[in-house]
C-alpha positions in Angstrom: -2.5 -8.7 84.5 -5.2 -7.4 86.8 -8.3 -5.2 86.9 -6.3 -2.1 87.8 -3.4 -1.2 85.6 -0.8 1.5 86.5 -1.6 4.9 84.9 0.4 7.7 86.4 1.4 9.6 89.6 0.4 13.1 90.5 1.6 15.5 93.1 5.4 15.3 92.3 7.0 18.7 91.6 10.7 18.2 92.2 13.2 16.1 94.1 16.7 16.4 95.7 18.4 16.8 92.3 19.4 20.3 91.2 17.3 21.7 88.4 18.6 22.9 85.0 17.5 26.3 83.7 17.7 27.4 80.0 16.5 30.3 78.0 14.8 29.8 74.6 14.0 33.0 72.9 12.4 35.3 75.4 11.1 32.5 77.7 12.9 30.6 80.5 12.3 26.9 81.1 13.4 24.7 84.0 14.0 21.0 83.9 13.5 19.2 87.3 13.8 15.6 88.4 10.8 13.8 90.0 12.3 10.5 90.9 12.7 8.3 87.9 11.3 10.9 85.4 11.9 14.5 84.6 9.6 17.4 84.0 9.9 20.8 82.2 8.1 23.9 83.5 7.6 27.2 81.8 9.0 29.8 84.2 6.5 32.5 83.1 3.7 30.8 85.1 5.3 27.6 86.3 3.0 25.6 84.1 3.9 22.0 83.1 5.2 21.8 79.6 6.7 18.3 79.1 7.0 15.1 81.1 9.8 12.7 80.2 9.4 8.9 80.1 10.2 6.7 83.1 13.8 5.6 83.6 15.0 2.3 85.2 16.5 4.1 88.2 16.2 7.4 90.0 17.8 10.4 88.3 21.0 11.6 90.0 21.9 14.7 87.8 20.3 16.8 85.0 21.4 19.1 82.2 19.5 20.6 79.3 20.3 22.3 76.0 17.5 23.5 73.8 15.4 20.4 72.9 17.9 18.1 74.5 17.7 16.8 78.1 20.4 14.8 79.7 19.6 12.6 82.7 22.1 10.6 84.7 20.8 7.5 86.4 23.0 4.8 87.9 26.1 4.4 85.8 24.4 5.6 82.6 23.3 8.9 81.0 20.1 9.0 78.9 19.8 11.6 76.2 16.4 12.9 75.1 15.3 15.1 72.3 12.0 16.4 73.7 10.5 13.2 75.1 12.2 10.8 72.7 15.3 9.0 73.9 17.9 9.2 71.2 20.9 7.7 73.0 22.4 6.2 76.1 25.9 6.9 77.2 27.3 4.0 79.1 31.0 4.4 79.8 31.0 5.1 83.6 31.6 2.1 85.9 30.3 4.0 88.9 27.3 6.2 89.8 27.2 9.5 88.0 26.6 12.4 90.3 27.2 15.6 88.3 26.5 16.8 84.8 27.6 20.1 83.3 26.7 21.7 80.0 30.0 22.8 78.4 29.5 24.5 75.0 28.7 21.7 72.6 29.7 19.0 75.1 28.4 17.5 78.3 30.8 16.8 81.2 30.0 13.9 83.6 31.7 12.9 86.8 31.1 9.8 88.8 31.8 9.2 92.5 35.3 7.6 91.7 36.6 10.8 90.0 36.1 9.7 86.3 35.4 12.7 84.1 34.1 12.1 80.6 33.4 14.6 77.9 30.5 13.8 75.5 29.6 15.5 72.2 25.8 15.6 71.7 25.9 17.0 68.1 25.7 14.1 65.7 24.9 11.9 68.6 23.2 9.2 66.5 26.5 8.4 64.8 28.9 8.7 67.8 28.1 7.4 71.3 31.6 7.2 72.6 33.1 10.0 74.8 35.5 12.4 73.2 37.7 12.8 76.3 38.4 11.2 79.7 40.1 12.6 82.8 40.8 10.6 86.0 41.0 12.8 89.1 43.2 12.1 92.1 42.4 9.2 94.3 42.0 11.3 97.4 39.9 13.8 95.7 36.1 13.1 95.9 34.2 15.5 93.5 31.3 17.3 95.0 30.5 20.0 92.5 31.6 21.2 89.1 31.3 24.7 87.4 32.6 26.6 84.5 34.0 30.1 85.3 32.9 32.7 82.8 35.5 33.6 80.1 37.7 30.7 81.1 38.3 28.8 77.9 38.1 25.0 78.2 38.5 25.2 82.0 36.3 24.0 84.8 36.5 24.2 88.6 35.9 21.0 90.5 35.1 21.0 94.2 35.7 18.1 96.6 34.4 16.7 99.8 37.9 17.1 101.3 37.6 20.9 100.9 40.0 21.6 98.0 39.3 23.1 94.6 41.0 22.1 91.3 41.2 24.0 88.1 41.3 21.7 85.0 41.7 22.3 81.3 39.4 19.6 79.8 40.9 20.2 76.3 44.5 19.4 77.3 43.4 17.1 80.2 45.8 18.8 82.6 45.3 20.1 86.1 46.3 23.8 86.1 46.0 24.7 89.7 44.7 23.5 93.1 43.1 25.8 95.7 43.7 24.6 99.3 40.1 25.4 100.4 38.8 26.2 103.9 39.1 22.8 105.7 35.4 22.1 105.0 33.7 20.1 102.4 32.6 22.1 99.4 28.9 21.7 98.5 28.4 24.3 95.7 30.2 26.8 93.6 28.9 29.4 91.2 30.5 32.1 89.0 29.8 35.8 89.6 29.2 38.6 87.1 32.6 40.0 88.1 35.6 38.5 86.2 37.6 35.8 88.0 35.3 35.8 91.0 33.4 32.8 92.3 31.3 32.0 95.4 31.9 28.8 97.2 29.5 27.2 99.7 30.9 24.9 102.4 29.5 22.3 104.7 30.3 24.4 107.8 27.8 27.1 106.8 30.2 29.6 105.4 30.1 31.3 102.0 33.4 32.3 100.5 33.7 34.9 97.7 37.0 34.1 96.1 39.2 35.5 93.4 40.5 32.7 91.2 43.2 34.8 89.4 45.0 35.8 92.6 43.8 32.9 94.8 42.7 35.3 97.5 39.5 35.5 99.5 37.4 38.6 99.1 34.5 38.2 101.5 33.3 35.5 103.9 29.7 35.2 105.0 28.4 32.9 107.8 24.9 31.5 108.0 23.2 32.1 111.3 21.4 28.7 111.1 23.1 25.4 111.4 23.8 23.2 108.3 25.7 23.3 105.1 25.4 25.9 102.3 23.7 23.9 99.6 22.9 26.5 96.8 24.2 29.8 95.6 23.3 32.4 93.0 24.4 35.9 92.0 22.0 38.6 90.9 22.8 39.8 87.4 20.7 42.9 86.9 23.2 45.4 88.4 22.4 44.9 92.1 25.3 43.5 94.1 23.4 40.6 95.8 24.2 37.0 96.5 21.6 34.5 97.5 22.5 31.4 99.5 20.4 28.5 100.6 21.1 26.1 103.4 20.0 22.7 104.6 17.6 24.2 107.0 15.4 25.7 104.3 16.4 29.3 104.9 17.4 31.7 102.0 19.9 34.5 102.9 20.4 37.5 100.8 23.9 39.1 101.1 24.8 42.6 100.0 28.3 42.4 98.4 29.0 46.2 98.5 28.1 46.6 102.1 29.5 43.2 103.0 26.6 42.3 105.3 23.3 40.4 105.4 20.5 42.2 103.8 17.5 40.0 104.4 16.5 36.5 105.4 13.6 34.3 104.2 13.3 32.0 107.1 10.3 30.0 106.0 11.3 29.7 102.3 11.1 26.0 102.4 10.4 23.2 104.9 13.5 21.2 104.0 17.0 21.6 102.5 17.3 23.9 99.5 18.6 22.1 96.4 19.0 24.9 93.8 18.9 28.7 93.6 18.9 30.7 90.3 18.7 34.4 89.5 17.2 34.9 86.1 19.4 37.0 83.7 18.8 40.7 84.1 15.7 40.1 86.2 15.0 40.7 89.9 13.6 37.2 90.2 15.0 34.3 92.2 13.9 30.7 91.7 14.4 28.1 94.4 13.7 24.4 94.7 13.8 22.2 97.8 13.6 18.6 99.0 10.1 19.5 100.3 8.7 18.9 96.8 8.2 22.6 95.8 9.5 25.2 93.4 9.2 28.9 94.4 9.9 32.2 92.6 10.7 35.3 94.6 10.7 38.9 93.3 12.7 41.8 94.7 10.3 44.7 94.2 9.7 46.0 97.8 11.1 49.2 99.1 13.1 47.5 101.9 14.7 45.1 99.4 13.2 42.0 100.9 12.0 39.3 98.4 8.3 38.3 98.3 6.8 35.2 97.0 5.8 35.6 93.3 4.5 32.2 92.3 5.1 28.6 93.3 4.3 25.0 92.7 4.2 22.5 95.5 3.1 19.0 96.5 3.1 17.0 99.7 6.4 17.2 101.5 5.5 14.2 103.6 3.5 11.1 102.6 -0.3 11.6 102.4 -2.4 9.4 104.7 -6.0 10.1 103.5 -7.2 10.4 99.9 -10.7 10.8 98.5 -12.1 11.5 95.1 -14.1 14.7 94.8 -16.2 16.5 92.1 -17.2 13.3 90.3 -13.7 12.1 90.0 -12.1 15.3 88.6 -10.3 16.2 91.8 -8.7 14.3 94.7 -8.6 15.6 98.3 -5.5 14.6 100.1 -4.2 15.1 103.6 -0.6 14.4 104.5 1.8 14.2 107.4 3.1 17.6 106.4 0.0 19.2 107.9 -1.2 20.3 104.5 -4.7 19.7 103.2 -4.5 19.6 99.4 -6.7 19.3 96.3 -5.2 17.7 93.2 -6.7 17.9 89.8 -6.7 14.7 87.8 -7.4 16.6 84.5 -5.3 19.8 84.7 -2.2 19.8 86.8 -2.0 23.5 87.3 -5.3 23.5 89.1 -3.8 21.6 92.1 -3.5 23.7 95.2 -3.2 23.6 99.0 -6.3 24.7 101.0 -5.5 27.9 102.9 -5.4 27.9 106.7 -5.8 31.7 106.8 -2.7 33.8 107.0 -0.3 31.2 108.2 2.8 33.0 106.9 1.7 36.3 108.5 1.0 34.8 111.9 4.2 32.8 111.8 6.2 35.9 111.0 4.5 37.9 113.7 5.1 35.2 116.4 8.6 34.5 115.0 8.0 30.8 114.7 8.0 28.4 111.7 4.9 28.0 109.6 4.8 24.3 110.4 4.2 25.2 114.1 1.2 27.4 113.1 -0.5 24.9 110.8 -3.0 22.5 112.1 -1.9 19.0 113.0 -2.0 16.2 110.4 -5.4 15.1 109.3 -6.4 11.6 110.3 -9.8 11.4 108.6 -12.2 13.7 106.8 -15.6 13.6 105.0 -17.4 15.9 102.6 -20.7 16.6 100.9 -20.5 17.9 97.4 -24.2 18.9 97.4 -23.5 21.9 99.7 -20.3 23.2 98.1 -22.0 26.5 97.1 -24.0 27.0 100.3 -21.6 26.7 103.2 -18.6 24.7 104.4 -18.9 21.2 103.1 -15.7 19.5 104.4 -15.0 18.4 108.0 -11.5 17.2 109.2 -10.3 15.5 112.3 -6.7 16.1 113.3 -4.1 14.1 115.2 -4.4 14.5 119.0 -6.9 17.4 118.6 -10.2 17.6 120.5 -11.7 19.9 117.9 -12.8 19.4 114.3 -12.4 22.0 111.5 -14.7 22.8 108.6 -13.5 23.9 105.1 -15.2 25.9 102.4 -14.0 24.1 99.3 -15.5 26.6 96.9 -13.0 29.2 98.1 -10.3 26.6 99.0 -10.1 28.0 102.6 -10.7 26.9 106.1 -14.2 27.7 107.5 -15.1 30.2 110.2 -16.6 27.5 112.5 -14.7 25.1 114.8 -16.6 22.1 116.0 -16.0 21.4 119.7 -17.8 18.5 121.4 -19.6 19.6 124.6 -18.3 16.7 126.7 -16.3 17.6 129.8 -13.5 15.3 128.8 -11.4 16.9 126.1 -10.4 13.7 124.3 -9.1 13.7 120.7 -11.6 13.3 117.9 -11.1 10.1 116.0 -14.0 9.8 113.5 -16.2 12.2 111.5 -18.9 12.0 108.9 -21.3 14.3 107.0 -24.9 13.5 106.4 -26.2 12.8 102.8 -28.0 16.2 102.8 -24.8 18.0 103.8 -26.4 19.8 106.7 -25.0 17.8 109.6 -21.6 16.6 110.8 -21.0 13.8 113.2 -18.0 13.6 115.5 -16.7 10.6 117.5 -14.1 11.0 120.2 -11.5 8.7 121.7 -13.6 8.6 124.9 -16.7 7.2 123.2 -18.6 10.5 122.8 -20.7 11.1 119.6 -22.2 14.5 118.8 -24.0 16.1 115.9 -23.4 19.6 114.6 -25.0 21.9 112.1 -22.5 22.8 109.4 -24.1 26.1 108.5 -24.1 27.6 112.0 -21.5 25.4 113.6 -23.9 24.8 116.6 -24.3 21.5 118.3 -27.6 19.6 117.6 -27.3 17.0 120.4 -25.3 14.0 121.4 -26.0 10.2 121.1 -25.9 8.4 124.4 -26.5 4.7 125.4 -28.1 4.4 128.8 -26.5 1.0 129.3 -23.0 2.5 129.0 -21.1 4.1 131.7 -21.3 8.0 131.8 -24.2 7.8 129.2 -21.7 7.9 126.3 -22.3 6.3 122.9 -19.5 3.7 123.4 -17.3 2.6 126.3 -14.2 2.7 124.0 -12.8 4.8 121.2 -15.2 5.6 118.3 -13.4 4.2 115.2 -16.1 5.2 112.7 -19.4 6.9 112.2 -21.7 6.9 109.1 -25.1 8.1 108.0 -27.6 6.5 105.7 -29.0 8.1 102.5 -32.3 9.2 104.0 -31.2 10.7 107.3 -33.0 7.9 109.1 -30.1 6.0 110.7 -26.7 6.8 112.1 -24.2 4.0 112.5 -21.2 4.0 114.8 -18.5 1.5 115.7 -16.4 1.2 118.9 -13.0 -0.2 119.2 -14.2 -3.1 121.4 -16.2 -4.4 118.4 -19.7 -3.0 119.2 -21.7 -1.7 116.2 -24.7 0.5 117.1 -27.5 1.8 115.0 -29.1 5.1 116.2 -32.2 7.0 115.2 -31.0 10.0 113.3 -33.5 12.5 114.6 -34.4 11.1 118.0 -30.8 10.2 118.8 -31.9 7.0 120.7 -30.3 3.6 120.2 -32.3 1.3 117.9 -30.1 -1.8 117.7 -26.6 -3.1 118.3 -24.4 -6.2 117.7 -20.9 -7.3 118.4 -18.4 -8.1 115.7 -16.4 -10.5 118.0 -13.1 -8.7 117.5 -11.6 -5.2 117.9 -12.7 -3.0 115.1 -10.2 -0.5 113.6 -12.1 0.9 110.6 -15.5 0.9 108.9 -16.9 1.7 105.5 -20.5 2.3 104.7 -22.3 2.2 101.3 -25.4 4.4 101.4 -27.0 2.9 98.3 -27.3 -0.7 99.5 -27.0 -0.2 103.3 -24.0 -2.5 103.7 -21.4 -1.8 106.4 -17.9 -3.2 106.1 -15.7 -3.5 109.2 -12.0 -4.3 109.6 -10.8 -6.0 112.7 -7.5 -6.7 114.4 -7.7 -10.3 113.1 -7.3 -8.9 109.5 -10.7 -10.2 108.5 -13.2 -8.0 106.6 -16.8 -8.5 107.6 -19.8 -7.1 105.8 -23.1 -6.5 107.7 -26.6 -5.7 106.5 -27.6 -2.7 108.7 -31.3 -3.3 108.2 -31.3 -7.1 108.7 -28.7 -6.7 111.5 -26.6 -9.7 110.5 -23.4 -10.5 108.8 -23.7 -11.3 105.1 -20.1 -11.6 103.9 -16.7 -12.5 105.4 -13.5 -11.9 103.5 -10.1 -13.4 104.5 -6.8 -13.2 102.8 -4.7 -10.3 104.1 -1.7 -11.3 106.1 -0.9 -8.0 107.7 -2.8 -4.9 109.1 -5.5 -3.6 106.8 -4.9 0.0 106.1 -7.9 1.1 104.1 -11.0 -0.1 102.2 -13.8 1.4 100.1 -16.9 0.3 98.2 -17.3 0.8 94.5 -20.1 3.2 93.5 -22.4 0.4 92.5 -21.7 -1.5 95.6 -20.6 -4.7 93.8 -16.9 -4.5 94.7 -15.1 -3.9 97.9 -11.5 -2.8 97.7 -9.0 -3.2 100.5 -5.3 -2.6 101.1 -2.9 -4.0 103.6 0.6 -3.5 105.0 1.4 -6.9 103.3 1.7 -4.9 100.1 -1.5 -6.2 98.5 -4.5 -4.6 97.0 -7.5 -7.0 96.9 -10.8 -6.7 95.1 -13.7 -8.6 96.6 -16.9 -9.3 94.8 -19.7 -8.6 97.3 -22.4 -10.5 95.4 -20.4 -13.6 94.7 -18.6 -13.5 98.1 -15.1 -14.1 96.6 -11.9 -12.5 95.8 -11.7 -11.6 92.1 -8.4 -9.8 91.9 -5.2 -9.1 93.9 -2.1 -7.2 93.1 1.1 -6.7 95.0 3.2 -3.6 95.0 6.7 -3.0 96.4 5.5 -0.2 98.6 2.5 -0.8 100.9 -0.7 1.2 100.3 -1.8 3.4 103.1 -5.0 4.9 101.6 -7.2 4.3 98.6 -10.2 5.7 96.9 -12.2 4.6 93.8 -13.7 7.4 91.6 -17.5 7.6 91.4 -17.3 6.6 87.7 -15.2 3.5 88.8 -12.7 4.3 86.1 -9.7 5.4 88.2 -8.3 4.2 91.5 -6.2 6.6 93.7 -3.7 5.2 96.2 -1.1 6.6 98.6 1.9 4.7 99.7 4.4 4.4 102.5 7.2 7.1 102.2 5.8 8.3 98.9 4.8 11.9 98.6 2.6 11.5 95.5 -0.8 10.1 94.8 -0.8 7.2 92.3 -3.6 6.6 89.8 -4.7 3.2 88.4 -7.0 2.6 85.4 -9.9 0.2 85.8 -9.7 -2.2 82.8 -13.3 -3.2 83.3 -14.4 0.3 82.1 -12.2 0.4 79.0 -11.5 -3.1 77.7 -15.0 -3.7 76.3 -15.2 -7.2 77.8 -18.1 -7.8 80.2 -16.3 -10.8 81.7 -14.1 -9.6 84.5 -12.6 -13.0 85.0 -10.9 -12.7 81.6 -8.3 -10.2 83.0 -8.7 -10.5 86.8 -6.2 -12.7 88.7 -8.8 -14.3 90.9 -7.2 -15.8 94.0 -3.7 -15.3 92.6 -1.6 -12.3 93.6 0.1 -10.5 90.7 3.1 -8.3 91.3 2.8 -4.8 89.7 5.1 -1.8 89.6 3.9 1.6 90.9 2.6 4.0 88.3 5.1 6.3 86.7 5.0 10.1 86.8 4.3 10.0 83.1 1.4 8.0 81.8 3.8 6.0 79.7 5.5 3.8 82.3 7.9 2.1 79.9 11.2 3.7 79.9 12.0 2.5 76.4 8.9 4.0 74.8 9.9 7.1 72.9 6.5 8.6 72.3 5.2 11.8 73.8 3.2 11.0 76.9 -0.3 12.2 77.5 0.3 14.0 80.8 2.4 16.8 79.6 3.5 18.1 76.3 3.3 21.7 75.0 -0.3 22.0 76.1 -0.1 21.9 79.9 -3.8 21.1 80.1 -3.3 17.5 78.8 -3.0 16.0 82.3 -6.1 14.0 81.7 -7.1 10.5 82.4 -7.1 8.8 78.9 -8.8 5.6 78.0 -7.4 3.1 75.5 -9.1 3.3 72.2 -11.3 0.4 71.3 -10.6 -1.3 67.9 -14.0 -3.1 67.9 -17.6 -2.3 68.6 -19.2 -3.2 71.9 -22.2 -5.4 71.3 -25.7 -3.9 71.5 -24.3 -0.4 71.8 -23.8 2.5 69.3 -20.8 4.7 69.2 -20.6 8.3 68.0 -18.2 9.6 65.4 -16.5 12.2 67.7 -16.8 14.6 64.8 -17.6 18.3 65.5 -21.4 18.8 65.7 -21.2 21.4 62.9 -19.7 19.0 60.4 -22.4 16.4 60.4 -25.2 18.9 60.9 -24.1 20.8 57.9 -24.8 17.8 55.7 -28.5 18.0 56.7 -28.8 21.8 56.2 -26.5 22.1 53.2 -29.1 23.7 51.0 -30.0 26.3 53.6 -26.3 27.1 54.0 -25.8 27.5 50.3 -28.8 29.8 50.0 -27.6 31.9 52.9 -24.1 32.2 51.5 -25.3 33.1 48.0 -23.7 36.4 46.9 -26.0 39.4 47.0 -24.3 41.3 44.1 -22.8 39.8 40.9 -19.0 39.8 40.6 -17.6 43.0 39.3 -15.4 43.2 36.2 -11.8 44.1 36.7 -11.1 47.8 36.0 -8.1 47.2 33.8 -6.1 44.1 32.9 -2.3 44.1 33.1 -0.8 45.1 29.8 1.5 42.1 29.6 -1.3 39.5 29.6 -2.5 38.7 26.1 -6.3 38.9 25.6 -8.7 37.9 22.9 -11.7 40.0 21.7 -15.2 39.1 22.7 -18.7 40.2 21.6 -19.7 41.1 25.2 -16.7 43.3 25.8 -15.5 41.1 28.8 -11.8 40.7 29.2 -10.8 37.1 28.3 -7.2 36.1 28.6 -5.7 34.1 25.8 -4.7 30.6 27.0 -1.3 29.3 26.4 -0.5 26.4 24.1 0.3 24.1 27.0 -3.1 24.8 28.6 -4.8 24.0 25.3 -2.9 20.7 25.1 -3.9 19.8 28.7 -7.5 20.5 27.9 -7.4 18.3 24.8 -5.8 15.5 26.8 -8.5 15.9 29.5 -11.3 15.7 26.9 -9.7 12.6 25.4 -9.4 11.0 28.9 -13.0 11.9 29.7 -14.1 10.4 26.4 -12.3 7.2 27.2 -13.9 7.1 30.6 -17.4 7.6 29.2 -16.9 4.7 27.0 -15.8 2.5 29.9 -18.4 2.7 32.6 -16.7 0.1 34.9 -13.8 2.3 35.7 -14.3 4.3 38.9 -13.7 8.0 38.3 -12.8 9.3 41.8 -11.2 8.1 45.0 -14.6 8.1 46.6 -15.9 5.4 44.3 -12.6 3.5 44.3 -12.6 3.2 48.1 -16.3 2.3 48.1 -15.8 -0.5 45.6 -12.7 -1.9 47.4 -14.4 -1.8 50.8 -17.5 -3.5 49.5 -15.4 -6.3 48.1 -13.5 -6.8 51.4 -16.6 -6.2 53.6 -14.5 -3.8 55.6 -15.6 -0.2 55.4 -13.3 1.4 57.9 -11.1 3.1 55.3 -14.0 4.4 53.4 -15.6 5.8 56.6 -12.4 7.6 57.5 -12.2 9.1 54.0 -15.7 10.5 53.9 -15.3 11.8 57.5 -12.3 13.8 56.4 -14.3 15.3 53.5 -16.0 18.7 53.9 -19.8 18.7 53.8 -19.9 20.3 50.4 -17.3 17.8 49.0 -19.3 14.9 50.3 -22.5 16.4 48.8 -20.8 16.7 45.4 -19.6 13.1 45.5 -23.1 11.8 46.2 -24.6 14.1 43.5 -22.2 12.8 40.9 -24.1 9.5 41.1 -27.4 11.0 40.0 -28.9 9.3 36.9 -29.7 11.8 34.1 -32.0 10.5 31.4 -30.3 10.3 28.1 -31.6 8.6 25.0 -28.2 7.7 23.8 -27.2 5.9 27.0 -27.8 2.3 27.9 -30.6 1.1 30.2 -30.7 2.7 33.7 -30.4 -0.6 35.4 -27.1 -1.3 33.7 -25.6 2.0 34.3 -22.6 2.1 36.7 -24.3 4.7 38.9 -26.9 2.1 39.9 -24.2 -0.2 41.0 -22.5 2.4 43.2 -25.9 3.4 44.7 -26.5 -0.2 45.6 -23.0 -0.4 47.2 -23.8 2.7 49.2 -27.0 1.1 50.5 -24.9 -2.0 51.5 -22.5 0.3 53.3 -25.4 2.0 55.2 -26.8 -1.5 56.2 -23.4 -2.6 57.5 -22.6 0.5 59.5 -26.0 0.7 61.0 -26.0 -2.9 62.1 -22.6 -2.4 63.7 -23.6 0.9 65.4 -20.5 2.7 64.2 -20.3 6.5 63.9 -24.1 6.7 64.5 -24.9 10.3 64.2 -22.6 10.8 61.2 -24.0 7.8 59.3 -27.6 9.1 60.0 -26.7 12.4 58.5 -25.2 10.8 55.4 -28.3 8.6 55.0 -30.5 11.6 55.1 -28.5 13.4 52.5 -28.4 10.3 50.3 -32.1 9.8 50.4 -32.6 13.5 49.7 -30.5 13.2 46.5 -31.4 9.6 45.4 -34.7 9.0 47.1 -36.7 9.1 43.8 -34.2 6.7 42.2 -34.5 4.2 45.0 -38.3 4.4 44.9 -38.4 3.6 41.1 -36.0 0.7 41.1 -37.0 -2.7 42.5 -33.5 -3.9 43.4 -32.9 -0.7 45.3 -36.2 -1.0 47.1 -35.2 -4.3 48.6 -32.0 -2.8 49.9 -33.9 0.1 51.4 -36.3 -2.3 53.2 -33.3 -4.2 54.6 -31.8 -0.9 55.8 -35.1 -0.1 57.5 -35.2 -3.5 59.3 -31.7 -2.9 60.6 -32.3 0.7 61.5 -35.6 0.4 63.4 -34.5 -1.7 66.4 -31.6 0.6 67.1 -33.7 3.8 66.8 -36.5 2.3 69.0 -34.0 1.5 71.7 -32.5 5.0 71.6 -36.0 6.6 71.5 -37.1 4.6 74.5 -34.1 5.7 76.5 -34.8 9.4 75.6 -38.5 9.0 76.6 -37.5 7.6 80.0 -35.0 10.4 80.5 -37.6 13.0 79.6 -40.0 11.4 82.1 -37.4 11.6 84.9 -36.6 15.2 84.1 -40.3 16.0 84.1 -40.9 14.2 87.4 -38.0 16.0 89.2 -39.0 19.4 87.7 -42.6 19.0 89.0 -41.7 17.4 92.3 -42.3 19.4 95.5 -39.5 19.1 98.0 
């Protein structure tokens, strides 16, 4: 157990497992694999619909049928109904590589040639396979497909190059096709009867007639690599799409027997799946580059154009930073992409545009990857200037220029920041001032220059007269930072020299030596502390104002990859290639927590609210989120769940927020509402001391209790109800003096009314018997001193129903009744006061309880004033209520003062 618990991973779209497409009604859905979990997208807009639970191993094959999803992992096959696992098929002794939906059955093949047939209807009662076929020993299956109209028959391709036709019902091999002396990678059925297309490892596509065992057409890819995916168009156009291991999609015209078009930059890596939607000119493709794309054939020349897509990093990210108060994450990866991920809504994630990359690449006839900027090595931003001008600056690998980005439009800016030094050395560090007006760049040669972000013009350089060539440092600049008031600029050189500069005058104010080579720095503007990482794997914290070292943290056993301060400056988080994430308490100067993950962390960032930690890892294309227990546990003592000096091993977060593979509940990241990709906090079962909690009810519900009289008056009918023109002839009526139509009640209705009157008479004789569920729950809760059930009941009541329940306790003077003090209504009014005292002292459902108290006093205020025993209860309620209200009112007064100060301040 540690401070940070795994939550979920974002940025994963698909993997190297072929997807499964199904049509439900008029909509298409695609199920994709994302490592150890699976996801379902709605093909209409490629929005995330459902995320499956985490499996023990990576998924190797997928199949889907309506609400069922079948995922093969290792030697087993997991069966899910929506996100609930209903069964596990465990008959294979080897790894399962292929799954095929075959009517009401699923066919599975492992690497040793064992084919099992499973029935998924009535799956809860029968977990055994209904059939088994053992393929030849020299036949290694590589694909399986069902030819249309072939009853109980499947085609199985092999790595040796041959095809076999099997009858799975009789378990007999009907025919073997010799093949083309090349391993078969994929095979699909065409709209024409008996015709299939076969993709081979040598780059050839063979259109073959199964009935006559003769080849009709052969196409050859111009690019090297195997044919990994095939699909026929089914809307009447004779087209065949083929995808290769180079990421190119080729469109072949079957009538003209020639290549019609080529999408060269379709994907950055090998294509895994292709699928033409039924009777639509839309092709969907997926690739190992972590993307799904949809192409539409609506141009005059017949070439496909990109319709919509979902993508993530195709290479591991190396820089991550929280943005927009923790709602988004900026991420830069080795794939030359600069991305923005949404923590709340997955569909808002996108890649920042580098301006017409596809158009320029097509014009120059080169790959898009060659046109894109080189990988980002560091970046900084200023949220305060998002609406004014470019507010992000990035430094790129082996690049002597820095680029600015306008995050409001998700596009690269018009200015390029180029240092004025004569030596064109790569830029290694960058920072933006707190005001968002200036950017600082540090180069490999030791040069530091300031730029204006609005105009892109240089505003001077920082030079040390004692250094050679009048540069800022005599070595590489590893980090720059600016304080909160634009008074100081701090820079660090690789040789261990830290320098503090005057921001405006650009002259050196002070300097000190760390004593070891510095590789990274981190600055906290609020408290003025500078943390440095050295080659000796020691983290040193310096006070910039006092010019001395104040803390020294040791514990990492390998290179420190990243570090960051918490927003309040009390914690310092660091990661290392030794696989550990350590949390240091800056005030107490000690390690308070350490976790170890299997994959080393390369970058980390703690959200401004300190509730979520984002990390990137070696050879992992996603961004992983961790929840801070200190924000949600309710315990103020961090030591109660922190590991201290001990290192705790923790698994990486899963794609779904529910990391346990055995948990069959719908996860919070994706169900039928795609906008549930939110960061959820565990619900507290107890009240935090000295705080009040709100009821989370709609504002209209508890406000209606206060204004119920006004609402009733406003909703009062303007005209009296009209009489019916004519009653149905078959309904018996009785004559009346007024002439109104009154229907004659039936005998059963009269008997029910008689029984109700008798029961009511018995109740009036026994005043101790509660008459409603409201009073029963109130009495039971008062006896047990636990009002949670009663509170839940009255919160579910409508305002008018709750008003009626309270008015039923009104005391009406009646000479025949007993004394008012002995009436049962007095007892329940006293219990209600006890309830208000208890809830107010605990601070539960604060605004709702206040509304109920106001309604109660409005109805029973006179009764409380005239009864001594009720007056004592009311005084006790006042004593409990006053401190809480005074504390809240004091907070509101301070807030109003701050708002008034800032509104009147002259800047």
